[in-house]
LUMPANU-352555 format. One record per residue (C-alpha): residue in three letters; y, z negated, x negated. Coordinates in steps of 0.05 Angstrom, whole numbers, padded with zeros to 5 digits, always signed. Example, Ala and Ser with C-alpha at 12.3 -4.5 7.8 and 13.67 -1.06 7.14 Angstrom:
% residues 2
ALA-00090-00156-00246 SER-00021-00143-00273 
% end
This chain:
% residues 439
MET-00001+00002+00002 LYS+00072+00025-00027 GLN+00110-00042-00053 LYS+00174-00042-00013 THR+00237-00029-00050 GLY+00272-00082-00085 LEU+00208-00128-00089 GLU+00187-00122-00158 PRO+00255-00142-00200 ARG+00248-00203-00146 LEU+00177-00211-00169 VAL+00192-00211-00242 ALA+00256-00259-00239 THR+00202-00302-00206 LEU+00159-00296-00265 LEU+00215-00308-00311 LEU+00244-00375-00274 THR+00166-00397-00281 ARG+00165-00379-00361 VAL+00233-00419-00365 ILE+00223-00475-00322 ASP+00146-00498-00337 ASP+00134-00465-00405 ALA+00195-00474-00439 ARG+00207-00401-00453 ASN+00275-00373-00484 LEU+00305-00328-00427 ASP+00335-00280-00484 ALA+00267-00271-00515 LEU+00227-00265-00452 CYS+00288-00197-00430 ASP+00286-00173-00496 LYS+00291-00096-00502 GLN+00231-00086-00554 HIS+00191-00153-00553 GLY+00199-00183-00478 LEU+00150-00194-00426 SER+00117-00132-00406 ARG+00124-00135-00329 PHE+00202-00150-00346 LEU+00204-00078-00391 LYS+00174-00039-00345 LEU+00232-00041-00292 GLU+00289+00001-00296 PRO+00358-00015-00334 ARG+00387-00025-00262 ASP+00324-00066-00245 GLN+00323-00107-00310 SER+00390-00124-00297 LEU+00374-00161-00229 ALA+00322-00195-00250 ARG+00353-00231-00307 ALA+00410-00243-00266 ILE+00377-00268-00211 ALA+00335-00309-00267 VAL+00399-00337-00298 THR+00424-00357-00239 ALA+00373-00398-00211 VAL+00361-00431-00276 ARG+00431-00450-00279 ASN+00437-00478-00207 HIS+00363-00506-00208 ASN+00378-00578-00195 ARG+00420-00557-00135 ILE+00370-00511-00110 GLU+00317-00559-00110 ALA+00367-00613-00066 VAL+00382-00550-00016 LEU+00300-00540-00008 LYS+00304-00629-00002 ARG+00350-00617+00059 VAL+00314-00553+00092 MET+00243-00577+00088 ASP+00208-00619+00130 ARG+00157-00631+00078 PRO+00149-00623+00010 PRO+00104-00564-00020 PRO+00050-00582-00068 LYS+00069-00591-00129 ARG+00015-00546-00161 ALA+00038-00488-00118 ARG+00089-00461-00174 PHE+00095-00384-00144 LEU+00114-00409-00073 ILE+00163-00464-00106 HIS+00199-00416-00151 SER+00195-00355-00104 LEU+00227-00407-00058 HIS+00289-00418-00120 VAL+00293-00341-00122 ALA+00297-00319-00045 ALA+00355-00387-00047 THR+00390-00354-00110 GLN+00404-00294-00071 ILE+00425-00328-00013 LEU+00470-00388-00035 PHE+00497-00354-00096 LEU+00494-00280-00111 ASP+00519-00227-00072 SER+00461-00206-00039 PRO+00452-00182+00038 ASP+00417-00250+00070 SER+00371-00212+00110 ALA+00345-00174+00046 ALA+00332-00241+00009 VAL+00305-00270+00071 ASP+00253-00205+00080 LEU+00233-00202+00011 GLY+00226-00268-00003 VAL+00176-00283+00056 THR+00141-00215+00032 ALA+00134-00241-00039 ILE+00100-00306-00010 GLY+00063-00275+00044 ASP+00031-00218-00005 ASP+00008-00266-00055 ASP-00067-00302-00035 ARG-00044-00369-00066 THR+00014-00368-00018 ALA-00001-00330+00042 ARG-00019-00386+00082 PHE+00060-00409+00071 ARG+00091-00346+00096 GLY+00113-00376+00163 MET+00140-00441+00136 SER+00181-00406+00083 ASN+00212-00360+00131 ALA+00234-00405+00177 ILE+00259-00450+00115 LEU+00297-00387+00089 ARG+00331-00370+00150 ARG+00354-00436+00160 MET+00383-00433+00088 VAL+00423-00367+00119 ARG+00458-00408+00181 GLU+00471-00469+00140 LYS+00494-00437+00079 GLU+00568-00468+00077 THR+00542-00542+00098 LEU+00487-00541+00043 LEU+00531-00513-00012 ALA+00591-00563+00004 LYS+00537-00621+00004 THR+00507-00606-00056 GLU+00574-00590-00098 ASN+00564-00650-00135 ILE+00498-00647-00158 SER+00488-00648-00232 LEU+00467-00587-00274 PHE+00429-00624-00318 PRO+00358-00650-00331 LYS+00362-00723-00334 TRP+00350-00742-00400 MET+00407-00685-00416 GLU+00456-00727-00363 LYS+00428-00802-00387 ALA+00454-00772-00458 LEU+00522-00744-00437 ARG+00543-00799-00390 LYS+00524-00838-00455 ASP+00566-00799-00504 TYR+00633-00786-00456 GLY+00628-00819-00387 LYS+00605-00810-00317 GLU+00671-00772-00303 LYS+00677-00724-00366 ALA+00602-00717-00357 ALA+00607-00692-00277 ASN+00665-00644-00309 ILE+00617-00613-00359 SER+00572-00603-00309 ARG+00625-00568-00263 PHE+00644-00522-00312 VAL+00569-00505-00333 ALA+00565-00478-00258 LEU+00613-00429-00272 GLU+00593-00360-00304 PRO+00632-00351-00366 MET+00668-00286-00373 VAL+00667-00255-00450 ASP+00709-00271-00511 LEU+00729-00217-00565 SER+00753-00236-00633 VAL+00796-00177-00651 LYS+00824-00153-00723 SER+00895-00144-00697 ASP+00940-00153-00650 PRO+00913-00191-00595 GLN+00965-00182-00544 SER+00963-00100-00544 TRP+00879-00105-00544 ALA+00887-00154-00481 GLU+00932-00100-00444 LYS+00879-00040-00468 LEU+00810-00075-00441 GLY+00845-00114-00377 GLY+00846-00183-00411 PHE+00887-00241-00433 VAL+00901-00278-00499 LEU+00876-00350-00502 PRO+00916-00402-00540 THR+00862-00393-00604 GLY+00882-00322-00606 SER+00812-00291-00577 VAL+00815-00242-00519 ARG+00781-00257-00455 LEU+00758-00204-00418 THR+00767-00201-00339 ASN+00730-00142-00325 THR+00646-00133-00326 THR+00649-00069-00356 ASN+00595-00057-00406 ILE+00619-00073-00472 VAL+00597-00008-00515 ASP+00635+00027-00468 LEU+00704+00000-00481 GLU+00754+00026-00520 GLY+00748+00000-00589 TYR+00676-00016-00596 GLN+00656+00042-00631 GLU+00709+00029-00683 GLY+00687-00033-00699 GLU+00762-00063-00677 TRP+00731-00129-00651 TRP+00667-00166-00636 VAL+00641-00206-00575 GLN+00647-00284-00604 ASP+00659-00345-00552 ALA+00730-00374-00563 ALA+00704-00439-00587 ALA+00650-00407-00641 ALA+00712-00372-00659 LEU+00744-00433-00683 PRO+00690-00464-00752 ALA+00711-00404-00797 LYS+00787-00414-00787 LEU+00777-00486-00818 ILE+00767-00456-00888 ASN+00835-00452-00916 LYS+00819-00416-00978 GLN+00865-00360-01008 ALA+00835-00285-00995 GLY+00780-00268-01052 ALA+00750-00333-01049 ASN+00678-00340-01059 VAL+00647-00368-00998 LEU+00577-00377-00970 GLU+00561-00374-00901 LEU+00493-00408-00879 CYS+00450-00398-00822 ALA+00499-00336-00817 ALA+00465-00292-00763 PRO+00479-00260-00714 GLY+00547-00249-00753 GLY+00601-00264-00711 LYS+00622-00317-00759 THR+00608-00268-00821 ALA+00658-00218-00790 GLN+00711-00264-00793 LEU+00707-00295-00866 ALA+00705-00219-00885 HIS+00761-00196-00847 ALA+00795-00257-00877 GLY+00790-00217-00942 TYR+00742-00276-00971 LYS+00670-00257-01009 VAL+00620-00272-00968 THR+00557-00286-00979 ALA+00512-00300-00917 VAL+00444-00334-00910 ASP+00392-00330-00867 ILE+00317-00343-00859 SER+00310-00282-00808 LYS+00294-00220-00832 PRO+00307-00189-00756 ARG+00366-00230-00743 LEU+00405-00207-00813 ALA+00393-00135-00802 ARG+00421-00143-00735 LEU+00481-00176-00767 GLN+00480-00118-00826 GLN+00488-00068-00759 ASN+00547-00110-00737 LEU+00583-00111-00808 ASP+00564-00034-00814 ARG+00601-00012-00741 LEU+00656-00071-00755 LYS+00665-00034-00831 LEU+00666-00101-00861 VAL+00633-00121-00927 ALA+00586-00185-00944 LYS+00524-00202-00985 LEU+00465-00223-00945 VAL+00410-00266-00974 GLU+00344-00276-00938 THR+00314-00344-00953 ASP+00306-00412-00930 ILE+00371-00451-00944 LEU+00321-00515-00970 GLU+00303-00467-01015 PHE+00361-00423-01041 GLU+00375-00429-01114 PRO+00445-00390-01119 LYS+00461-00374-01191 GLU+00531-00392-01183 GLN+00572-00447-01138 PHE+00623-00428-01087 ASP+00694-00437-01066 ALA+00676-00456-00995 ILE+00618-00462-00950 LEU+00609-00457-00878 LEU+00541-00487-00850 ASP+00537-00465-00782 ALA+00472-00508-00776 PRO+00410-00488-00730 CYS+00423-00546-00668 SER+00403-00556-00595 SER+00460-00500-00566 THR+00470-00550-00508 GLY+00544-00528-00515 THR+00519-00456-00496 ILE+00487-00465-00430 ARG+00545-00431-00397 ARG+00515-00367-00422 HIS+00446-00396-00436 PRO+00423-00445-00380 ASP+00353-00435-00390 VAL+00377-00487-00465 LEU+00370-00544-00404 TRP+00301-00530-00398 THR+00279-00517-00462 ARG+00294-00570-00503 SER+00273-00647-00503 PRO+00306-00721-00535 VAL+00242-00715-00596 GLU+00269-00636-00609 ILE+00339-00670-00613 THR+00329-00720-00663 ALA+00284-00668-00704 LEU+00346-00620-00702 ALA+00396-00671-00727 LYS+00356-00692-00781 LEU+00338-00619-00808 GLN+00420-00614-00801 TYR+00426-00669-00847 GLN+00369-00640-00895 LEU+00407-00575-00900 LEU+00479-00607-00910 GLU+00451-00648-00965 LYS+00421-00593-00999 SER+00475-00546-00984 LYS+00530-00588-01010 ASP+00507-00584-01087 PHE+00526-00507-01074 LEU+00599-00525-01077 LYS+00644-00524-01136 PRO+00688-00593-01145 GLY+00751-00590-01107 GLY+00717-00540-01055 THR+00716-00537-00981 PHE+00652-00550-00937 VAL+00650-00542-00869 PHE+00601-00561-00824 SER+00592-00537-00746 ASN+00543-00535-00697 CYS+00545-00510-00614 SER+00515-00581-00589 MET+00550-00627-00544 LEU+00507-00683-00565 LYS+00533-00731-00607 GLU+00476-00737-00645 GLU+00482-00674-00680 GLY+00560-00681-00692 GLU+00603-00745-00683 ASP+00534-00785-00704 LEU+00519-00738-00763 LEU+00591-00740-00796 SER+00589-00819-00793 LYS+00522-00813-00832 THR+00543-00760-00881 LEU+00612-00799-00901 LYS+00564-00870-00908 GLN+00508-00834-00954 PHE+00552-00783-00998 ASP+00607-00801-01039 ASP+00616-00738-01065 LEU+00638-00712-00998 LYS+00718-00731-00976 LYS+00732-00722-00902 ASP+00786-00672-00892 SER+00816-00678-00825 ILE+00825-00622-00785 LEU+00903-00614-00764 SER+00928-00591-00693 SER+00964-00532-00730 GLU+00898-00504-00739 ILE+00870-00501-00671 ALA+00932-00487-00627 GLY+00924-00500-00555 LEU+00858-00541-00570 GLU+00903-00597-00607 THR+00867-00656-00556 CYS+00804-00629-00586 ILE+00810-00669-00650 ASN+00775-00728-00644 GLY+00788-00806-00678 GLN+00742-00781-00737 GLY+00784-00717-00754 ALA+00739-00671-00720 LEU+00740-00616-00680 ARG+00699-00621-00609 THR+00703-00568-00555 LEU+00671-00585-00482 PRO+00660-00540-00431 PHE+00723-00560-00386 HIS+00776-00548-00435 LEU+00817-00503-00436 GLU+00822-00510-00357 HIS+00893-00502-00356 SER+00894-00430-00375 GLU+00953-00375-00343 GLN+00889-00345-00301 ASP+00850-00410-00278 LYS+00781-00369-00255 TYR+00767-00350-00322 THR+00781-00419-00358 GLY+00725-00458-00399 LEU+00692-00445-00470 ASP+00624-00468-00508 GLY+00619-00544-00535 PHE+00624-00540-00605 PHE+00633-00594-00659 ALA+00667-00571-00727 CYS+00678-00626-00788 ARG+00708-00613-00856 PHE+00700-00637-00932 ILE+00726-00631-00993 LYS+00676-00635-01057 GLN+00697-00692-01105 
% end
């Protein structure tokens, strides 16, 4: 029997959601154009985009949808009926959060559940649930708008680090779909006008349209690259003269490499991943920028010379990027956070020896958790006599002066930049950065 039009991308979205929530799989990897999920790769490009959009939105709003389902169901579904649960989540995502016709969302959701032998007996129940969801949509959204998007362990950690009010504000901004930020080589205002966007106080250009990036003016010519406004801050803290030898560690995918090279530094970019370095080189070629790329594990790296400055953007939980990568909510654990903080300390301890006396060391990562940021800074200052804290100045991060904390380090959170000139397009990634001088 011929499958209903539009059903397959929704079934694939259910499969993607299952892999993220139940198996802690990375959504970008599942949707990779070469090595992704085979069923996803068999879809037409348009259907791939639809499946991924549904999955991303379902993952981001998982807790809220759970709360909605509890309100519209007389009794909870069997915990082992994972296909049923995730199918209901996909249908609810379309009804509540996406611009899909309600009738199509209900019909395809019921069909997916009714056509599967594992869940066929729930067809009538699902039809009633989804139709009630359509009827009561506005009420259900209003009653669940303050539900935290975070798993319990992360909610607890954020409240411990920032308090209940800030944790709730972080959740509110994570719920918003982020716009695209660009780092431009020159004249941000001109590029903002050409591309349909506006200039942020930090100098990044924020786009207000959803045009395919590669089709925009200046892409092929290498005039700009995609980089969240917060991610663009650490490289600006190097503060050396053009021509300085700068070592960038954990360099891929290369946004910071491009910044450093464009600033006129002699850049050595190190990363452990050969495929990621290949993509970094492709980006540099498009941007007409030059850096020396080295494939190695930092803990085994033995450079022949010391450097004037080092930027270590350390591997981390990526909890600061959940606006763009909400699967991080469900693919991390407290044990993993502790292990990552230990690794970051080891990388810092090893790489500080690559720095000349008097040299600048910038440590950064895209985690919101203080265990990977502020706590690590305190530990470093206690343990190493050869690193002196170099506080970040407000003049170095125009527009985000309030993001300098009591340690003199940079701490951005998703709700920062909320008072920009276009309130719809506010927020940025969570980032931590601190700076040392080698003694």
